[in-house]
C-alpha positions as CSV (number, residue, x, y, z in Angstrom):
1,M,-5.0,-6.1,22.0
2,L,-1.9,-4.0,22.2
3,Q,-1.8,-0.5,23.7
4,L,0.9,1.8,24.9
5,N,-0.3,3.6,28.0
6,K,2.9,5.5,29.0
7,I,6.4,6.2,27.8
8,S,9.2,7.8,29.7
9,L,12.4,9.1,28.1
10,L,15.7,9.9,29.7
11,Q,18.5,11.5,27.6
12,F,16.9,10.4,24.4
13,R,17.7,12.8,21.5
14,N,16.1,16.2,22.4
15,Y,14.4,14.8,25.5
16,A,16.4,15.3,28.7
17,T,13.7,13.7,30.9
18,Q,10.0,13.5,30.0
19,S,7.0,11.2,30.3
20,F,3.9,11.0,28.2
21,T,0.6,9.3,29.2
22,F,-1.7,8.0,26.4
23,N,-5.4,7.5,27.3
24,K,-6.9,7.1,23.9
25,K,-6.7,4.7,21.0
26,V,-5.8,7.6,18.6
27,I,-3.1,10.1,19.7
28,G,-2.3,13.2,17.7
29,I,1.1,14.8,18.2
30,C,1.6,18.3,17.0
31,G,4.4,20.9,17.2
32,L,6.8,22.8,15.0
33,N,9.7,21.1,13.3
34,G,12.5,20.3,15.8
35,T,10.2,19.9,18.8
36,G,10.6,16.1,19.0
37,K,7.5,14.7,17.2
38,T,9.5,12.2,15.2
39,N,11.8,11.4,18.1
40,L,8.8,10.5,20.2
41,L,7.5,8.1,17.5
42,D,11.0,6.7,17.1
43,A,11.2,6.0,20.8
44,I,8.0,3.9,20.5
45,Y,9.5,2.1,17.6
46,Y,12.7,1.6,19.6
47,L,10.9,-0.4,22.2
48,A,9.4,-2.7,19.6
49,F,12.6,-3.3,17.5
50,T,15.5,-2.6,19.9
51,K,16.8,0.1,17.5
52,S,15.9,3.3,15.8
53,Y,13.7,3.3,12.7
54,F,16.1,5.8,11.0
55,G,19.2,3.8,11.2
56,R,21.0,5.8,13.9
57,T,23.4,4.0,16.2
58,D,22.6,3.8,19.9
59,A,25.3,6.4,20.6
60,Q,23.7,8.8,18.1
61,N,20.4,8.6,20.0
62,V,21.9,9.7,23.3
63,Q,21.2,13.4,24.0
64,H,24.2,15.6,23.1
65,G,26.5,16.1,26.0
66,F,25.3,13.1,28.0
67,A,26.2,9.4,28.3
68,G,23.6,6.7,28.1
69,L,19.8,6.8,27.7
70,R,16.7,5.0,28.9
71,I,13.3,4.4,27.3
72,E,10.5,2.9,29.3
73,G,7.1,1.8,28.1
74,N,4.0,0.6,30.0
75,Y,1.7,-1.5,27.8
76,D,-1.6,-3.5,27.9
77,L,-0.9,-6.7,25.9
78,N,-3.9,-9.1,25.7
79,N,-5.3,-7.7,29.0
80,Q,-1.9,-8.1,30.7
81,Q,0.2,-5.2,32.2
82,E,3.6,-5.2,30.6
83,Q,6.7,-3.0,31.1
84,L,9.5,-2.6,28.7
85,A,12.7,-0.8,29.3
86,C,15.7,-0.1,27.0
87,I,18.9,1.1,28.6
88,V,22.0,2.2,26.8
89,R,24.8,2.4,29.4
90,E,27.7,4.9,29.5
91,N,29.9,2.2,27.9
92,N,27.4,1.9,25.0
93,K,26.2,-1.5,26.2
94,K,22.5,-2.0,25.5
95,E,20.1,-3.8,27.8
96,F,16.4,-4.7,27.3
97,L,14.1,-5.6,30.2
98,N,10.6,-7.1,30.1
99,N,8.9,-6.7,33.5
100,N,12.4,-6.1,35.0
101,N,13.6,-9.4,33.6
102,P,16.6,-9.1,31.2
103,I,16.0,-10.2,27.6
104,K,19.0,-12.3,26.8
105,K,18.7,-12.3,23.0
106,L,17.3,-9.1,21.5
107,S,16.2,-11.1,18.4
108,E,13.8,-13.0,20.6
109,H,12.0,-9.8,21.5
110,I,11.2,-8.8,17.9
111,G,7.6,-9.3,17.1
112,N,6.2,-9.4,20.6
113,Y,5.1,-5.7,20.4
114,P,4.5,-5.4,16.7
115,C,4.7,-1.9,15.2
116,V,4.4,-0.2,11.8
117,M,6.0,3.1,11.0
118,I,5.2,5.4,8.0
119,A,7.7,8.2,7.6
120,P,8.4,10.9,4.9
121,D,11.6,9.2,3.6
122,D,9.8,5.8,3.1
123,I,9.3,6.7,-0.5
124,E,12.8,5.1,-0.9
125,L,10.9,1.8,-0.6
126,I,9.6,2.6,-4.1
127,T,12.4,4.6,-5.7
128,G,15.4,3.2,-3.9
129,S,17.6,0.1,-4.4
130,S,16.5,-3.5,-3.9
131,E,18.0,-3.4,-0.4
132,E,15.2,-1.2,0.7
133,R,12.5,-3.6,-0.4
134,R,14.4,-6.6,1.0
135,K,14.6,-4.8,4.4
136,F,10.9,-4.1,4.2
137,I,10.0,-7.8,3.6
138,D,12.5,-8.9,6.2
139,T,11.0,-6.6,8.8
140,I,7.6,-8.1,8.4
141,L,8.8,-11.7,8.4
142,S,11.0,-11.1,11.4
143,Q,8.0,-10.1,13.4
144,I,5.9,-13.2,12.5
145,N,8.6,-15.9,12.2
146,S,11.4,-16.0,14.8
147,G,13.1,-18.9,12.8
148,Y,13.3,-16.6,9.8
149,L,14.9,-13.8,11.8
150,Q,17.5,-16.2,13.2
151,A,18.2,-17.6,9.7
152,L,18.6,-14.1,8.3
153,I,21.1,-13.1,11.0
154,E,23.1,-16.3,10.5
155,Y,23.0,-15.9,6.7
156,N,24.3,-12.3,6.8
157,K,27.1,-13.4,9.1
158,I,28.2,-16.2,6.7
159,V,28.1,-13.7,3.8
160,Q,30.5,-11.5,5.7
161,Q,32.8,-14.4,6.6
162,R,32.8,-15.6,2.9
163,N,33.5,-12.0,1.7
164,S,36.6,-11.9,4.0
165,L,37.8,-15.2,2.5
166,L,37.3,-13.8,-1.0
167,K,39.2,-10.7,-0.1
168,N,42.1,-12.8,1.1
169,A,42.0,-14.9,-2.0
170,A,42.2,-11.8,-4.2
171,E,45.1,-10.4,-2.1
172,F,47.2,-13.6,-1.9
173,G,46.3,-15.4,-5.1
174,N,44.8,-18.6,-3.7
175,I,41.8,-19.6,-1.7
176,D,41.1,-22.1,1.1
177,H,38.7,-24.4,-0.7
178,T,37.9,-26.4,2.4
179,L,36.8,-23.3,4.2
180,L,35.0,-22.0,1.1
181,N,33.0,-25.3,0.9
182,I,32.0,-24.9,4.5
183,Y,30.8,-21.4,4.0
184,N,28.9,-22.4,0.8
185,H,27.2,-25.3,2.5
186,Q,26.0,-23.0,5.4
187,L,25.0,-20.3,3.0
188,I,22.9,-22.7,0.9
189,E,21.2,-24.1,3.9
190,K,20.1,-20.7,5.3
191,G,19.6,-19.1,1.9
192,E,17.2,-21.8,0.7
193,F,15.1,-21.5,3.8
194,I,15.0,-17.7,3.4
195,F,14.0,-18.1,-0.3
196,V,11.2,-20.5,0.4
197,T,9.9,-18.3,3.3
198,R,9.9,-15.2,1.1
199,T,8.3,-17.0,-1.8
200,N,5.4,-18.3,0.3
201,F,5.0,-14.9,2.0
202,C,4.9,-12.9,-1.2
203,T,2.2,-15.1,-2.7
204,T,-0.3,-13.6,-0.3
205,F,1.3,-10.3,0.7
206,L,1.8,-8.9,-2.8
207,P,-1.9,-9.4,-3.9
208,L,-3.0,-7.8,-0.7
209,T,-0.8,-4.8,-1.5
210,L,-2.4,-4.5,-4.9
211,D,-5.9,-4.6,-3.4
212,Y,-4.9,-1.7,-1.1
213,Y,-3.4,0.2,-3.9
214,Q,-6.7,0.0,-5.9
215,K,-8.6,1.2,-2.9
216,I,-6.2,4.2,-2.2
217,A,-5.5,5.2,-5.8
218,K,-9.0,4.5,-7.1
219,T,-7.6,3.8,-10.6
220,N,-7.3,0.8,-12.8
221,D,-3.5,1.2,-13.2
222,S,-1.9,-2.0,-14.7
223,L,0.3,-2.5,-11.7
224,E,2.3,-5.7,-11.2
225,L,4.3,-6.8,-8.1
226,S,6.5,-9.8,-8.2
227,Y,9.2,-11.4,-6.0
228,S,12.5,-11.8,-7.9
229,S,15.4,-14.1,-6.8
230,Q,18.3,-15.7,-8.6
231,L,17.3,-18.9,-6.9
232,Q,14.2,-19.0,-9.2
233,T,16.3,-19.9,-12.2
234,Q,19.3,-21.8,-10.7
235,S,20.1,-23.8,-7.7
236,F,22.1,-21.9,-5.0
237,N,24.9,-24.4,-5.3
238,L,25.3,-23.8,-9.0
239,L,25.0,-20.0,-8.6
240,L,27.9,-20.1,-6.2
241,E,30.0,-22.3,-8.4
242,N,29.4,-20.2,-11.5
243,S,30.1,-16.9,-9.8
244,L,33.3,-17.9,-7.9
245,Q,35.8,-16.1,-10.2
246,K,33.6,-13.0,-10.3
247,D,33.3,-13.1,-6.5
248,I,37.1,-13.3,-6.1
249,A,37.6,-10.4,-8.6
250,L,35.0,-8.2,-6.8
251,Q,35.9,-9.6,-3.3
252,R,32.3,-10.1,-2.4
253,T,29.5,-12.7,-2.7
254,T,27.5,-11.7,-5.8
255,S,24.9,-14.5,-5.8
256,G,22.3,-15.3,-3.2
257,T,19.1,-14.2,-1.5
258,H,20.9,-11.0,-0.4
259,K,20.3,-9.9,-4.1
260,D,16.5,-10.6,-4.0
261,D,14.0,-7.8,-5.0
262,V,10.4,-7.0,-5.3
263,L,9.8,-5.9,-8.9
264,I,7.3,-3.1,-9.5
265,L,6.0,-2.7,-13.0
266,M,3.2,-0.6,-14.5
267,N,2.2,-1.4,-18.0
268,N,5.2,-3.7,-18.1
269,I,7.6,-0.8,-17.5
270,G,9.5,0.0,-14.3
271,F,7.1,1.8,-12.0
272,K,9.5,4.4,-10.5
273,N,10.5,5.6,-14.0
274,Q,6.9,6.6,-15.0
275,A,4.7,6.8,-11.9
276,S,3.4,10.2,-10.7
277,Q,3.9,11.4,-7.2
278,G,0.4,10.4,-6.4
279,Q,0.9,6.9,-7.7
280,R,4.1,6.5,-5.7
281,K,2.5,7.7,-2.5
282,S,-0.5,5.4,-3.1
283,L,1.8,2.4,-3.5
284,L,3.8,3.3,-0.4
285,F,0.7,3.5,1.8
286,A,-0.6,0.3,0.2
287,L,2.6,-1.6,1.1
288,K,2.5,-0.2,4.7
289,L,-1.2,-1.0,5.1
290,A,-0.6,-4.5,3.8
291,E,2.1,-4.9,6.4
292,W,-0.2,-3.6,9.1
293,Q,-3.0,-6.0,8.0
294,T,-0.6,-9.0,7.8
295,L,0.7,-8.4,11.3
296,K,-2.8,-8.0,12.6
297,Q,-3.9,-11.3,11.0
298,N,-0.8,-13.2,12.3
299,K,-0.8,-11.8,15.8
300,G,-4.6,-11.7,16.4
301,F,-4.4,-8.0,17.3
302,A,-3.5,-4.9,15.5
303,P,0.1,-3.6,15.7
304,I,0.8,-0.1,16.9
305,L,0.8,2.3,13.9
306,L,3.1,5.3,13.8
307,L,2.2,8.0,11.2
308,D,4.9,10.6,10.9
309,D,4.0,13.7,9.0
310,V,1.6,11.8,6.7
311,F,-0.5,14.8,6.0
312,E,2.4,16.1,3.8
313,K,2.1,12.9,1.7
314,L,-1.6,12.5,1.1
315,D,-4.4,14.7,-0.1
316,G,-7.6,15.2,2.0
317,N,-9.6,12.4,0.5
318,R,-6.9,9.8,0.8
319,M,-6.1,10.9,4.3
320,F,-9.8,10.6,5.2
321,N,-9.9,7.0,3.9
322,L,-6.7,6.1,5.7
323,L,-8.0,7.4,9.0
324,N,-11.2,5.5,8.5
325,W,-9.4,2.2,7.8
326,V,-6.9,2.4,10.7
327,C,-8.7,4.5,13.3
328,K,-12.3,3.5,13.1
329,E,-12.6,0.0,11.6
330,D,-10.1,-1.5,14.0
331,D,-9.1,-1.6,17.6
332,G,-5.4,-0.8,17.0
333,Q,-3.6,2.2,18.6
334,V,-2.5,4.9,16.2
335,F,0.0,7.8,16.7
336,I,-0.2,10.6,14.2
337,S,2.2,13.6,14.1
338,D,1.7,16.9,12.2
339,T,3.2,20.4,12.3
340,H,-0.3,21.9,12.0
341,K,-2.6,21.5,15.0
342,E,-5.6,22.8,13.1
343,R,-5.1,20.4,10.1
344,L,-4.7,17.4,12.4
345,T,-7.7,18.1,14.6
346,L,-9.9,19.0,11.6
347,A,-9.1,15.7,9.8
348,L,-9.7,13.6,13.0
349,N,-13.0,15.5,13.8
350,D,-14.2,15.1,10.2
351,A,-13.7,11.4,10.4
352,N,-15.6,11.4,13.7
353,I,-12.6,9.9,15.6
354,D,-12.1,10.2,19.3
355,F,-8.5,11.3,20.0
356,Q,-6.0,12.7,22.5
357,L,-3.9,15.6,21.4
358,I,-0.3,16.2,22.6
359,E,1.2,19.6,21.9
360,L,5.0,19.8,22.0
């Protein structure tokens, strides 16, 4: 079991210094726009992932006019008391402490306090570029497979190094083939591991997503989800060989697992080009619930679920079903934010859910 009991914020966004104590499994957070609802959820996410959910740099998370920040959380993790602290120093150096012990490699912390966020802009997962869907898959795999996260970090670093070599080749008219072969060998090794791991993961994750979609949408839409990779049709070595001249011309690596995607089709046509708003929302929540369920199965306990302004995304019936799945049928902790106190309390009371209300 994972539960956050208290969080303390110092110079984090709009919070100069403030603490919140959580004494229920379900916590409702209400307040007008700009009062810090999303910031509070993001602070919880920060402790789990060592960074903001919304892509802000550490410096951008420091309260305006100040230098440095601190986020501290007190948890129950499998009946053990745990304390996490994130400190961003005045020189922008970031430190993470677990029970006052420094975490030497932040990547080793990922997945120890699993967390799932659902936020208004997440619809980009459906309508946005392939990068959004890769990032989504990578976020789940990084929490359940530390070897995958390390391979991904190394792969991205090698791509950057190879791209620098390609840029020099375009500029000076020749390429260091010895160095290119070294980068290619390293890229193939890490890339093939990433490809196999993603392939195996998607064989169970994508069907689970479809099951959730049918439950949420309550329709018989002919929806298809499939993992797509260049490595499905050619070896990575051959891909790099065949694309070398193109890579030099464009000064970047155009082949590899950093081009993978999850294809979404409905009636054999691109989903985002024909799906209604309701269908898009249903698929988004299906993907997130499948993420939540996958982490729960892998960890043996439910991850913390952060729902930011979800009432704006779902109608009453879908919201009722969602609350029943994640608040009643499980022992996971859920944080829900909303601008309307009455709407939030009514929905939770209708679902017969015991909750704590925080008003900002």
